[in-house]
C-alpha positions in Angstrom: 57.8 154.6 66.4 57.4 156.2 69.8 59.9 155.6 72.6 58.5 153.9 75.7 61.8 152.8 77.1 62.8 149.4 78.3 62.8 148.6 82.0 66.2 149.1 83.6 67.0 146.6 86.3 69.7 147.1 88.9 70.7 145.9 92.3 72.6 149.1 93.0 71.8 150.7 96.4 71.9 154.5 95.8 70.7 155.4 99.3 73.6 154.4 101.5 74.9 156.3 104.5 77.0 159.3 103.5 80.5 158.6 104.9 82.2 161.3 106.9 85.5 162.1 108.7 86.4 159.1 110.8 84.5 156.6 108.8 86.6 153.8 107.3 87.0 153.3 103.6 84.9 150.3 102.5 87.0 147.4 101.1 87.2 147.4 97.4 85.0 144.6 95.9 86.2 144.6 92.3 83.1 146.4 90.9 83.1 149.8 89.3 82.7 152.1 92.4 81.1 155.5 92.2 82.0 158.0 94.9 78.8 159.9 95.0 76.5 162.3 96.9 72.9 161.3 96.5 71.7 164.9 95.9 74.6 166.1 93.6 73.5 166.8 90.0 77.0 166.2 88.7 77.2 162.8 90.3 73.7 162.1 89.1 75.0 162.4 85.5 77.2 159.3 86.2 74.5 157.3 87.7 72.3 157.9 84.7 75.0 156.8 82.3 75.8 153.7 84.4 72.1 152.8 84.5 71.5 153.4 80.8 74.3 151.0 80.0 73.0 148.6 82.7 76.4 148.3 84.3 76.9 146.7 87.7 78.5 149.1 90.1 78.7 150.2 93.8 77.8 153.5 95.3 79.8 155.0 98.1 78.1 158.2 99.3 80.2 161.0 100.7 79.3 163.7 103.2 80.7 166.8 101.5 80.5 168.9 104.6 82.6 166.6 106.7 84.7 164.6 104.2 86.4 161.4 105.1 90.2 161.6 105.3 90.7 159.1 102.5 88.6 161.0 99.9 91.6 162.7 98.3 93.1 159.3 97.6 90.0 158.6 95.5 89.4 162.1 94.1 92.3 164.4 94.0 90.1 167.5 94.3 88.1 165.9 97.1 84.9 166.3 95.1 82.3 163.9 93.7 81.8 162.2 91.3 84.8 160.0 91.2 84.8 156.6 89.5 87.1 153.9 90.7 87.7 151.6 87.7 90.2 149.4 89.4 91.6 149.5 93.0 93.1 152.9 93.5 92.6 153.8 89.9 90.1 156.7 89.8 88.9 159.3 87.3 86.9 162.3 88.2 85.0 165.3 86.7 81.6 164.2 85.4 82.0 164.8 81.6 85.4 163.1 81.7 83.9 160.0 83.4 81.0 159.9 80.9 83.3 160.0 77.9 85.4 157.2 79.4 82.4 155.0 80.1 81.0 155.5 76.6 84.3 154.5 75.0 85.0 151.5 77.3 81.4 150.1 77.5 79.9 150.2 74.0 76.5 148.9 74.9 73.9 151.5 74.3 76.2 154.2 72.9 75.3 157.6 74.2 77.8 160.1 72.7 77.3 160.8 69.0 80.0 159.3 66.7 79.6 162.2 64.3 82.1 164.9 65.4 79.8 167.8 64.4 76.8 166.4 66.3 79.0 165.6 69.3 80.2 169.2 69.2 76.6 170.6 69.1 75.7 168.4 72.0 78.6 169.8 74.0 77.5 173.3 73.1 74.1 172.6 74.6 75.7 171.3 77.8 77.8 174.5 78.0 74.7 176.7 77.2 72.8 175.6 80.3 75.3 177.1 82.6 72.8 179.9 83.5 70.3 177.2 84.4 72.8 175.5 86.7 73.7 178.7 88.5 70.0 179.8 88.7 69.0 176.4 90.3 71.9 176.6 92.7 71.0 180.0 93.9 67.3 178.9 94.2 68.5 176.2 96.6 71.0 178.3 98.6 69.8 181.9 98.5 66.8 182.6 96.3 66.6 186.2 97.5 69.9 186.9 95.9 68.8 186.0 92.3 69.0 189.1 90.1 67.0 190.1 87.1 70.0 189.6 84.9 70.2 186.0 86.1 66.5 185.4 85.4 67.0 186.8 81.9 70.0 184.5 81.3 68.0 181.6 82.7 65.3 182.1 80.1 67.7 182.6 77.3 69.2 179.2 78.1 65.7 177.6 78.1 64.9 179.2 74.8 68.1 177.9 73.3 67.3 174.3 74.3 63.7 174.7 73.0 65.1 175.9 69.7 67.5 173.0 69.6 64.5 170.6 70.0 62.7 172.4 67.2 65.7 172.3 64.8 66.5 168.7 65.5 62.8 167.6 65.2 63.2 164.7 67.6 61.5 163.8 70.8 64.7 163.9 72.7 67.8 166.0 71.9 69.7 162.9 70.9 66.9 161.3 68.9 64.1 158.9 69.6 65.4 158.0 73.0 67.6 160.0 75.5 71.3 160.1 74.9 74.4 162.0 76.0 73.2 165.5 76.1 69.8 164.5 77.5 71.3 162.8 80.5 73.9 165.5 81.0 71.4 168.4 81.4 68.6 166.4 83.0 69.6 166.8 86.7 68.9 170.5 86.6 65.6 170.1 84.8 64.5 167.6 87.4 65.1 170.2 90.1 63.3 172.9 88.0 60.2 170.7 87.8 60.3 170.3 91.6 61.2 173.8 92.7 58.6 175.4 90.5 56.1 174.5 93.3 58.1 176.6 95.7 59.2 179.4 93.3 57.4 180.0 90.1 60.5 181.5 88.6 61.7 177.9 88.0 58.7 176.9 86.0 59.0 176.1 82.3 56.3 178.2 80.6 54.4 175.7 78.4 53.2 178.6 76.2 56.7 180.0 75.6 58.6 176.7 75.5 56.1 174.2 74.2 58.7 171.7 73.0 60.8 172.0 76.1 57.8 171.5 78.4 56.9 168.3 76.5 60.5 167.2 76.5 60.7 167.5 80.3 57.6 165.5 80.7 58.9 162.8 78.4 62.2 162.6 80.2 60.3 162.0 83.5 58.9 158.8 81.9 62.4 157.5 80.9 63.1 154.3 83.0 66.7 155.4 83.6 65.6 158.7 84.9 62.8 157.4 87.1 65.1 155.0 88.8 67.2 157.8 90.3 64.5 160.4 90.9 64.4 162.0 94.3 60.9 162.4 95.7 59.6 166.0 95.7 59.0 166.0 99.5 62.7 165.2 100.0 63.7 168.2 97.9 61.2 170.4 99.7 62.5 169.3 103.1 66.1 170.1 102.1 65.0 173.5 100.8 63.2 174.2 104.0 66.1 173.1 106.1 68.5 175.3 104.1 66.1 178.3 104.6 66.1 177.6 108.3 69.9 177.6 108.4 70.2 173.9 109.1 73.1 171.9 107.8 72.2 169.6 104.9 70.8 166.2 105.9 72.5 164.0 103.3 70.9 160.9 104.7 67.3 162.1 104.6 66.4 159.3 102.2 67.4 156.8 104.9 64.9 158.2 107.5 61.5 156.6 107.9 58.7 158.4 105.9 56.9 160.9 108.0 
């Protein structure tokens, strides 16, 4: 049976103003609250899991260049993501949050129960580190990318492609996306966009046939589609960075040009 996905409905507003120094802390409303940055791939992981489990939650976006004074009370390291599970009770670091959510909210389990499969999934997440660093450099300073980094990037892509082949499933976690799929997806989303600006980010469909098909299938997942950032927004952010402009965190709040 092919996976077409079920519609995921939510009233969560992802595109709120990014709060900065001087902005007050919004009163806690009793819901799960995610301290987020709309364009952060690590925070995106948590949004995907919350959406997959169809949990009701609130997003508080944070300006990471001009952080509000109260952020360290919600995230000790002053980073996102941080999840407030009760007033002033917060956990942070993306993988820690995901494991907590999967244990506490059993609907649509994402992390494999089998210890070996869970370990292999975590190996894949670790193995894409070269992809993460490559995408970061592509965003910040593409001219500084070395040949060694390109080689490491392709080794990581090959590893994921081989995992898809050995597992023999449409997604890494089976017939529908699971833990490892949602944990690595944010960087693949950026690859699929940035390839139009820099062909070094492209997934060669001849070399990585299964991976290319996998990326296309992930793009159709209703959880993924709900949090996608339009390509033109990514392109504008890349252009702004190239021009030396500070990041416009609230670009999604601006009227379409």
